N, C-alpha and C positions, 0 to 999 in steps of 0.2 A: 793482657792476655785475652780477656773477653772482647775488648774493642777490636783486636786483630781478628779474632774469630768471627765477630759480627761483620767486619769489613769483607772477609773472605766469603761469607754467606751472601753479602750484597752482590758480589760478582756472579754468584750462582743464580740468584733471583732478585729482581728489583724490589720484591716485597720486603727484603731485609735491609734495604737502604734507609736513609733518613727520609721519613714520610711526613715531615713537618709541613711541606707544601700542600698536603692533602687534608689538613686539619678541618677545612670547611665541610668535609664530607663525614666527619666522625659522628655528629649528632644524627644524621640520617642513617648511618650504618648501625648505630646502637638501636634505633627504632626497628630497622629491618632485622637485626640480630635477634631481637625479642620475638619477632614473628617466626624466624627460623627455629628458635629454641623450642617452640611448641611442637614443631615437626620432629626435631631431634629428640625431644623428650619421649615422644611416641615410639621412635625407633629404639631408644634406650629401654623403655618398658618391654617392648616385644622381645628384644635380645635377652633381657634378664629373665623373662618368662621361659624362653627356650632353654637357657642354661640351667635355671633352677629345676625345670622339669626333667631335663636329661640327667640330672644328678640322682634321680630316684633309683634307676638300675645300678648305678655306681654304689649307692648305699647298700644295696642288697649283696653286692659282691664283697665290699670292703668291711662293712660293719653290719652283718646280718642280724646281730642281737638288737641293734637300734633301728632296724628297718621301719618298723611300724611308726615309732614316734618321729623319725626323720621324714617319713612320707607325709604324715599329718602336718608337720612344720612346713614342708615345701609346698604342699597344696594350699595352706593358709597364705603363704607368701605369694604364690601365683594369683590367688584371688585378690589380694591387696594390690598387686602390680596391675591387674586388670582394671581395678577401680581407678588407680592413678592414670592409666591410659585413657579411660573414659573422661576423666576430668580435664586432661590436656586437650581434648577435642572441643571443649566448650569455649566459645569466644569470651564469655564472662570470666573465665579463669585466667585470661591472658595476663592481667596485672599480678597474679599470684604464682607465676611460673617458677620464680626463685625458690619459693617455699615448697612447691610440688617437687622440684628437683632434689631439694635437701631431704624431703620426707622419703621419697621412693629409693634414693641412693642410700640413705641411712638404714632403711628397712632391709636392703640386700646385705649391707655390711653386718647388721645385727644378726641376720639369719646365719651367715657364714660363721660369725663369732660364737653363736650358740652351739653349732655343730662342732666347732673346734674345742670348745670347753667340754662338751659331753664326751668327746672321744679321747684324745690323748694330750690335750692342751697344746703346749708349745711345740711338741714333736708331732702333732697331728698332720697327716699328709694333706688335709684340707686347707692348709695355709695357702695353697694355690688359688683358692677362691678369692682371697684378698688381692692377689695379682690380677685376676680377671676383672675385678671391680675397678682397679686402677687403670687397666687398659681401656675399659669403657669410658672412664673419666677423661682420658687423654685423647681418644680417637673418635668417640661417638657423640658425646654430649655437647660439643661446641662451646665449652666453657672458656671464660677469660683466664688469664694467667693467675690472677689472685684466687679465683674460684678453684682452679686446678690444684694450687698449693694447699688450699684449705681442705679439700676433700681427700687428697693423698695423705696429708698429715693426719687427718682424722682416721683414715684406714689403718695407718701404721700404729697409731696410739691405741686403737681398738684391739689390734692383734697383741700388742705388748701387754695391755691391761688383762686380756683374757688369759694370756700365758702365765702372768704372775698369779692371777686368781686361781688358776687350775694347778699351779705348782710345776716346777721344772725338776725332773729326775736328776740324780747326781751324775749319772754317766751320759746325760743327753745334751751337755752344753755345746758339743760340736754341731749337733743337728739344729739347735736353736740358732747358733751363729749363722749356719748355712741358710736357714729359712729367712732370718732377718736380713741377711745380705741381699738375697734375691728380691725380697719385698721392697727394700730400700731402692735398689736399682730400677725396679719396675716403676716405683713412684717418680724417680727422676725422669725416666723416659716419658711417663704420662704428662709430667709438667712441661717438658720441652715440646712434646707433641701438641699440647693445648696452646702453648705460646706461638709455635710456628703456624698452626692452623688458623689461629685468630688473626695473625698478621696477613697471611695469604688471603683470607676471606675479606679482610678490610681493604687490601690493595685491589682485589678483583672488583669489589663494589665501587671503589673510587674510580677505577678504570672504566667501568660501565657507565658511571655518571658523567665522566669526561667525554666518553664517546657519544652519549646522549646529547650533551651540550653542543658537541661539535656537529652532530647530525642536525640539531635545530638551527645552528648557525648556517650550515650548508643549505638547509631548506630555505632560510631567510634570504641567503645570497641568490639561490635559484629563483625565488620569487622576484627579487629585485632585478635579476637578469632578464626575466620574462617581461617585466614592466619596462625595462630599458629598451629591449628589442621592440616592444610594441610602440614606444614613444619614438624611437629612431625610425621605425617603418613609417609612422605618420609624417615625420619630418622629411623622409626621403621621397615618399610617394607623391606628396604635394608638389615639390619643384619638378619631379620627373614628369608629372602630368602636364605641368605648365610648359615644360621644355619640349617634350615629344609631341604633344598635340599640335601646336602651331607649326612645328617643323614638318610634321607629317602632312598637314594641310597644304603648306607651301610647296612640298615636294609633289603632291598629287595634283594640285590645282594650277600651279604656276611654274611647273618645271621647265616648260619651253621658254619662259621669259628670263630664266636665271642664267647667268654666265656659267660656263663649265666649272671653273674653280669654286664658285658659290654653291653650285648644285652638289659638288663633291662634299663640301663641308656640311651641307644640310643632310645628305645621306649618312655621313658619319654620326651626326647628332641623333638621327632616327635609329640607326643600327645600335649604337652604344647605349642610347636611352632604353631600347628594348632589352638589351643585355642586363642593364642595371635593374630594370623592373623584374626580370626573371630571377635575378639573384635575391632581390628583396622578398619575392614571393616564396622562393625555396627556403630562405631563412625563417620566414614566418610559419611555413608548413612544418619545419623541424620543431619550432617552438610549440606548435599545436600537438605534435606527436609526443614531445616530452611531457606535456601536461595532460596526457590522456588518463593518467591515474587520478587526477583531480577533477577532470571534466568528462562529459559524456559526448562522444562523437555519434552523430545520427547516421544509422545504417538503414537502408531501404532496399527493397527488391528492384533491381534495375537491369536494363538491357545493355550488356557490355558492347555489343555490336554498334548500338546507337551512340554510345560514348566515343568509341573509336572513330566512327564515321564523322562525327562533328569535329573531332580533333584533327583528323587528316584534312577535312575541308578547310579548317582555319589555317593550317600550315601549308596548304597547296601553293599559295602565292610565293613561298620561298623557293620553289622549284621552277626552273625554266625562266626566271625573271632576269637575273644578271649572271646566270651560270647555266651549266648543262646537266645538273643533277637530275635524276629521274626518280620518281616515287610511284611505286605500284602497290596496290592494296587489294585485299580480298577478305571477305567475311561471309558467314552463312546468310541465307535469305530469310532465315527464321530467327527469332529473338534468342539471345544467349543470356539467360537469367543468372545473375549473381547477387549476393547480398553484400552491400558495401556503401561507402560514402562517395557520392558522385563527384564532388570537387576533387577529392584525393585521387580517385582513379583517373580523372582527367589529367591531373598533374603527372601521374605515372606515364600515361600515353604520350603526353607532350615531351617529357624528359627523355624517354627512350628514343623517340623520333628525332628530337633536336640533337641528342648526343650522336646519333648516327650521321646526321647532317654535318655536324662539326668535324667529324673525322674522315669524311669522304672528299675525294678530289672534285673541285668545282667543274672540271671539264668532263669527267666521265663517271661521276659518282652515281651509284645505283642503290636504292634502299627499297627493300621489299617488306611490307607489313602484312601479316597474315593472322587471322583469328579463326579458330576451329574448335570443335568439341571433341574431346578424347576421353572415353570412359565417362567418369563423373566429374570432369574438370573442363574449365574453359582455358584454352591455351592461346596465348598471344606471342607471336614470334616476330621479332624485328631483326632483319638481316641486312648487312651492308657489305660493300666491297672496299672498305676503308683500310687504314693503316694496320689494323689488328692489334691484339693485346697478347703479350707473353703469358704463358701459363703461370709463371711465378707472380704475376700481378692480378690474377683472377679474383683472389680474395681481397686484395688491397683496394680495388676500385669500388667495392661496396662499403668501405669504411668511411666514416665522416672525415672530411677535410684531408683525405688521402687521394692521390692520383698515381697512375702508372708511372708518370714522369713528374716528380714533385720538385725537381731542381729549379733553380732560378733561370736556367737556360732552356726551359721546356718550350716546345714549339706550339702547343695548344694552350688556350686560356681556360680559366675556370677556377672554382674554389674547392672542388672535390665534394660538393654537396648533392649534386643531381642524382647520381646512382645510389648514394647512401639513402637519399630520400625515397627512391624507388623501392629499395629493399625493405626499409622500415614500414612503408605503407603497405606493401604486399604482405609482409609477415603479420601486420596488424589485421589483415583480412584473411588470415589463416592460409595464405598461399606461399609460393616459392618463386624465386627468380634465379636464373643461372646464366652463365655465359660460356660459349664455345668459340675459341678464337686462337689464332696463331699470328705472329707478326707477318704482315704483308698479305694475309689471306682474308682480311675483313673480320667481322665479328657477328655472332648471332646471339641475341639475348632472348631467352625463353621465359615467359611468365605463366604461371599456372594458378588458377583460382578455383575453389570448389563451386560447383553449380548448386543452385537451390534445389530442394527436393522435387518441386513440381515445375517442370520445364514447359509444360503446355498449359497455360492459364491465361489470366487477364493480361492486357497490355502493360508495358513497363510503366512504373509509377513515375509520373512527371512532376517536376517542381511546380510550385505555385506560380511562379513568375514565368515570363517568356524564356524558353530554354535557349534559343539561338542568341537572344540579346545578352543573356547572362554569360554565355560562353564567349561572346564577342568581347565582353569586358575582361575575361580571363586571358585572352590572347595578348601576347607581348608585342605582336607585330601589326595589329589591325586597329590601332587607336584612331579615332575619327573626330577630333575636335575641330571646330570652326575657328575663324579668327575672332579676336576679342579685343576690347580695350578696357582698362581698369576704370571703374566708376569713381567719381570724385566725391560723392556724398552718400550717406546711408539714410534709410528711413523714408525717402520720398522719391527716389528715382524709379523709372520703368513703370509708372502708373498708367493703366489703361482701363478706366472705369467701364463697367458693364461686363467685364470678363471675370472668370473665377479668380479669387484673390489667393495668392500664394505668398507666404512669408519665408524668406531665406535667412538663416542665422549662420553666418560663416565669417571667420576672422581673416581669412586669406583673400585679399582683394582680387588676385588673379583668378583663383578658383571661382570666386563669387561672380566675377565678370563673365567667365565662360558660361556659368549656369544661367545667369540673367539673360545673356544673349540667346541661349538655347530656348528659353521659355517665354521671352517677352512677346513673341508673336501671338501666343495663345492665352496668356494669363496676365492678370493684374498683379504686379510684383511689389514687395517691400523687402528691402535688404537691411539686416541688422548685423553689425560687426562685433558684437560682444554679448556675453550671456547674463550679465548681472541684472539687466532690466528687461530681458527678452520676454519673460512671462507676462510682465505688465503690458508691453506693447501688443503682444498676441491677444491678451484678454480684451484690449480696447478695440482691436480690429476684427476678431473672430473670423479668421480666414477659412478657406475651404481645406487647405492642407498646410503643413509646416515642414520645411527642409531644414534639418537641425544637424550642425556639425558636432562631432563628439568632443573634441578638445577645443575649448573656448576660453578666452580671458574672462575673469570675474566669476564665472559659474559654468561648469562643464555641461555638456549636452544632457547627460543623465539627470543631473540635478534640475535643469530646466524642465525636462520631461516629467520628472516627479512632481514639480509644482503644478504643471499644467494638468496632469491626470488627477491631482487632488482637488482641483477647482471644478465644480459641476458645470460651470459655463464653458470650460475648454476641454473637459475630459474626453469628449467624443471626437475632437478634431484629430484626424489621422496624422501621424508623424513619420517622416522618412529620415532615418539616422544616417548621416554621412560619416564614414570612418575609414581610416587606414589601419585600424587595429584588428588583427585576425583572430584574437583570442575568443575561444568559445564561451569563456566566462562572461565576456562583455555582452555577447549576444543573449546569453541567458539572463543577465541582469536587465538588459533592455526589454526582453520579452516579459519578464516579471513586472516591469513598470507599465506594460501595455503599449510599447512602441510597435508600430504596424509593419514597417519595412526597413530594409538596410540597402545601402549602396556603398561599394568599396572603391576607394581611390586606387589607381586611376579608373575612370569610367568613360563610356562613350555617350555622345549626345542622344543616340537612339535609345540606349538603355535608360538614361535619365528621363527622357520624354515619356517613355512607356510606363515607367514606375510612377511618375507624377500624374499621368493620365489615369492610371489605375486608382491612385489615392483620391483624385478629384471625383471620379465616378463613384467610388465608395462613399465619399462624403455626401454626394448628391443622393445616393440611395439611402444612406442613413437618415438624412434630413427628410426624404420622402417617407421613409418608414416611421420616423418620429411623428410626422404629421398624420400618417395613417393610424398610428397608435393612439394619438390624441383623439382622432375621430372615433376610433373604436371605443376609447374610454368614455367619450361622451355618449356614444350609442349604448354602452353598457349601463351607464347611469340612467339613461332613459328607460332601458329595459328593466332595471331594478325598480324604478318608480312604477312602471306599468305592472310589474310582478306584484309589488306591494298593493297596488290598487285592486288587482285581480284577487289576491288573497283576501283582502278586506271584503270584496264583493262576494267571494265564495263563502266567507264566514256569515255574512248576512243572509246569503242564499240558504246555507245550512240551518241557520236559526229559523228562517222563514219556513223551510221544509219541515223542521221539527215542530214548529208551532202549528203548521197546517195539519201535520199528522196527529198531533195531540188533540187538536180541535175535532178532527174527524173521528179519531179512535174513542175519544171520551164523549164527544157530542152525540154520536149515534146511540150507544147504550144508555146515555143519560136521557135522551128524548124518549127511548123505549120505556125506561123506568118511570119517567114522569107521566107518560101517557097511561101506563099501566096503573099508577097510583091514582090518577084522576078517575079511571074506570072503576077501580076498587072502591073509591070514595063515593061514587054516584050510585052504583048498583047494589041492591040488597040481596040479589041472588048469590047464595054462598058459593056455588060452583064457579060462577063468573068472577067473583071477588078472589077466590083462591087461585084461579088461573092467572088473573091479572097480577096478583102478588108474586106468583112464581116468575112471571115475565120480568117484573120489577127487580126481583132478587137476582135473576140471571144478568140483567143489565148492570146492576150495582157490583156484582162479583166481577164482571168484565172490567169495569172501571177500577176496582180494587187490584185486579191482576196487573193492569197497565201501570198503575201508580207504584205497585210493588216492584215491577221490573225496572221502572225508571229510578226508583230509590236505590235498588241494588246496583244499578249502573253508576249512579252519581256518588254513592257512598259505599263502595265495596268493603267487605270485612278485611281489615289489614292484618289481623293476627288471629286467624281461625284456630280453634282448638282441634288438634290432630289426635286421633285415637284409632284403635282397631275397629274397623267397620265390616261386618259380614255383607258381602255383595248381594246375596239373595234377599236379605231383609231390606237393603236400600232400594233394590229394584222393585220389590213388592210394594213399598210405601210410595215410590214414584208412580207406580201404575194406578194407585188409588186416586191420584190427582186427576186421572183421565178415565175413571172407571166406566162411566156411561158410554164414552166414545169408543173405548176398547172392547165393548161388548160385541161389536160387529167385526173385529179384527182378529186374525190368526196370529198368535204370539208363540215363538219358539225360543226356549231358554236352554242354555248348555253350559255346564261347568260352574254354575253359580254357587252351589252348596259347598261348604268347607273352604271357601275362598275369602280370606281376610286381607284388607288393604289398610294402609295408613291414610286417613283422610278425616275430613269433617263431615259428620253424618248428615246434617241439614244441607250443607253445600252440595254434597254428593247426590242427595235425593233431588234437590232442585235442578242440578245439571242433567241428571238422567231424565227427569220429568220434562225439561225443556227440549231435549233431543227427541223424546217420544212425541211431545206435542207438535214439533216441527214436522215429523213424519205424518201425523194425523191430519195437520193442516194441508199438507201436500196431497194426501189422499182425497180430501174433501174438495180441494180446488180443481183437481183434474179427474174427479169421478172415477177413481181407480177401481178396476175389477179384481176381485180376490186379493185384497190388500193383506200383506204379511209384514211382520216385524220380527227380526231375530236378535236376541240378546245373548252374546257368547263371551264367556270369561276364559282366560288362559294364563299360564305362568311362563315367565321367561327370565333370562339373566341379562341385566343391563350393566353399564360401566360402574355404577355405584352399588351393585348387588342385585338380589332377586326383585323382580317387578311383577305386577299383575296387570293384564290388559283386558279391558272391557270394550267390546265392539257392539254397536247398535246399528243394525242394517235394516233397510226397507226395500220393497220392490216397487217404489213409486216412480215418478217421472225423472228423478235425479235433479242435478243442479246445472244450470247453464254455464258454459265454460268461462264466460266473461265475468261471472261472479266469484269464481274460485280464488283469484289472487287477493280479493278484498273481503273474503268470506267472514273473517273474525273482526272486521272493523265495525265500529258502531254506526247506527243509522244507515244500514246497508240492507234494506229489505229485499226479499226475493221477488220474482215476478208475480203479479196479482196478489201480493201479500197485503194484509190489512194491518200488520203490526208495525212497530217502530224500527225494526231492524237492529235491536240491541240484544236479542236473546243469546246468540252465539258469542257476542262479545262478553256478556256476563258469564257464560259458561267458561270461556277461556280464562277470565280473571280469577274465578273461583278455583279452577283446577290448578292454575299456576301458583296460587297462594297455598294450595295443599302440597306443593312440591312436585306436581305431576305435569303431564302434557296432554293436550287434546289436538287431534288432527283429522282431516278428511282423508280417508284411505281409498285407493282405487277400487272401483266396483263395476262389474259388467252391466249392472242394472240398478236403478235406484240410487240412494245415498247411503254411505257407510262412514260412521264416525268411530274413532278409537280413543279411549281414555287410558292413559298409562299412569299408574301410581305405584309407590313402593309397597312391596308385599310385607305384611305383618310378620314378625319373627316366628310366630307359632303356626305359620302357614304350612299345611301338610304337603310333603314332597310328592306323595302319591295320593291320588284322589280315589275315594271310595267308588268302586265300580258301579255300585247301585245308584250313585248320584251323579255319574259322569255326564249323562245326557238326559235331562228332564224336559219334557215337552208339555205344553199346555195349549190347547186349542179351544177357542170359543167361537160361536157363530150366532 
């Protein structure tokens, strides 16, 4: 019976069939199920909180006598469930989800059972709470079949236990049977729901994993397909180039010498070779479009009118040669700027015009190509008077591998790629393409592309290589190979000493022969036909440039390039990669390796010569640049040696200057002192002796001051004691150092009283004394009239808190501009100064050690210095008006 029921369920859903073939996914599903259980537990907790809370008003209506105690019980349960919810959100609790499920489910059942017991026991209407718990077990918790059986059984047993414990009234057996019946049925439904839910979730997971594996397999197949197409393109383009090139040359150069049947055969070779090349190019372009999700296509701002002009110029020989088709063109005289990929838009123009050419009558075919600007779009319209297209085929022709006539008896040839390629390229450029046509009335294809925002700007962005040469290589009808003969040996043919050396690594003898013939007149050539030892030969020859095929026996071109770029001896040799592979990923890989240029098969001699010439010129320029860099390096070495000699000379000059200054500064007062001592020792006149001794004392004090300054400069105090210093006292003691000289000077003081700063008292006195002494020296040297010195204190707020500023200003001659940048550097005396030039350097050192700053401030006359120090914490915010401005004048 159960098997038949299971079989019928299998018809309803595959999740109930035999799932033995999906056993490989069970371990992964169990791991995922545990992750899902955390989320389902959270839902269970939230639902339980809502249900328990909504029971509070029900308690008030049904059992008002127990309302208070039931409310307390429910609120306690809500708090406990909130705690369980919080635990399920913690990643560290993931291994304990089974216990958390059991705890919070058991707490809900216990709460319901307590209420049943307190009310009417087995006949309590709150038995429905047990049913709600089991519904949650079956439909919300995501339990396994065994877990569902356990929890439902536990719920039923808890109800029966409470009923027996509370006692069953004699006349209530019918109610008890009724309640038990519905509880039992609810439990059965919960168990079945859990069982079905678990199987459905497992089957969905297995299907998802199978789809993922299938998707990975499809991606691998797609990758292999792309590689296959790339390899096939190489194998197709190489023989096509060898076939079409010589045939084209024979047709153009020796057509008059060929018999008519032979000429017809050659024309067929050229025509069908061109068709084959076009088909290969279209296939490769489709491959590139398919891989745009994995690769990046380069988009630049370009002139669509220029692209169209070049395309029509290249296709012009098709018209009026062996038929009477006519091609008329028109485009604006100004640039039509669009954002796009130049080669892809060229392919679009070629395909639209060639498609019109194919479906028009050779005798009276007319094709009109028009480009114009309409609103904010560039519009390209290609109109022909060909066979036309039925409206029922307007959508089909833009689908891959579909044609308006796809039967085996169709009159036109093709693969159904061209217009599909046009549509996909245009849509990738955010444009549209449409057709308007009826059978027998020709067709009009209209292409619309968005214009760039700025239409009036710089000229179109040109490719790095020659534009006309590159487009010539793209044309399927204008191949221009000369005659060739296959070389017999490799490694020593086509040598022309004295010319730039080129090494060609190419395994196809026919392609190699054409390239060697094209280059032998201008270059010294070496041909290698395999890649395994190519890097060794190149390292031994060190050529000007390397022509390297992508697909080689032994070692492919990229591997050869990698070896060359890793070797310092060959890393700078430019490389031209020869490839028939149009994958953007190949170009990216090559650029990452440092490959300089690319050339795609088939190519023309003109393009090959131009690219090789560019590489050789680049190689010559790099060699010249390298030689110039070596010369510059040698010059820099000489300059460094000269600089070191100048520095050494300057050091000796500085030492000599210091020695001379010391001799002068110490020698003069020493001579005065010695002379005065001699006079005092010889004369007995007391007045003369006292005067001589005073002069000796002045000289010795001068020497002492010089020695003290030099000592302070050479051994500055590293860790001065910082304390609160009253500025007016520090200034007063600094003035005593120059008391005699200050007797003839007018001194103005402002804001000094009640101003405390953090500093070292002795260092601050010496600094202020040095600044006052500098002003006095300047007054003496320049014989200043009415000399004045102002000492001003003020309070301000700096980045680190309150600061005090002390300015010392004079009305002397000031400082020359050329001295200001080096004012605080040692041994930098002012004009006509007799000192060592270290006073200001000492001041800066001492102020910096006190955590402050000293600087020269702008002044309209004389010199002004400002000392900034941190204000002491007991600094008054408001200054006593009586002491705001104190002035002292002496004469």
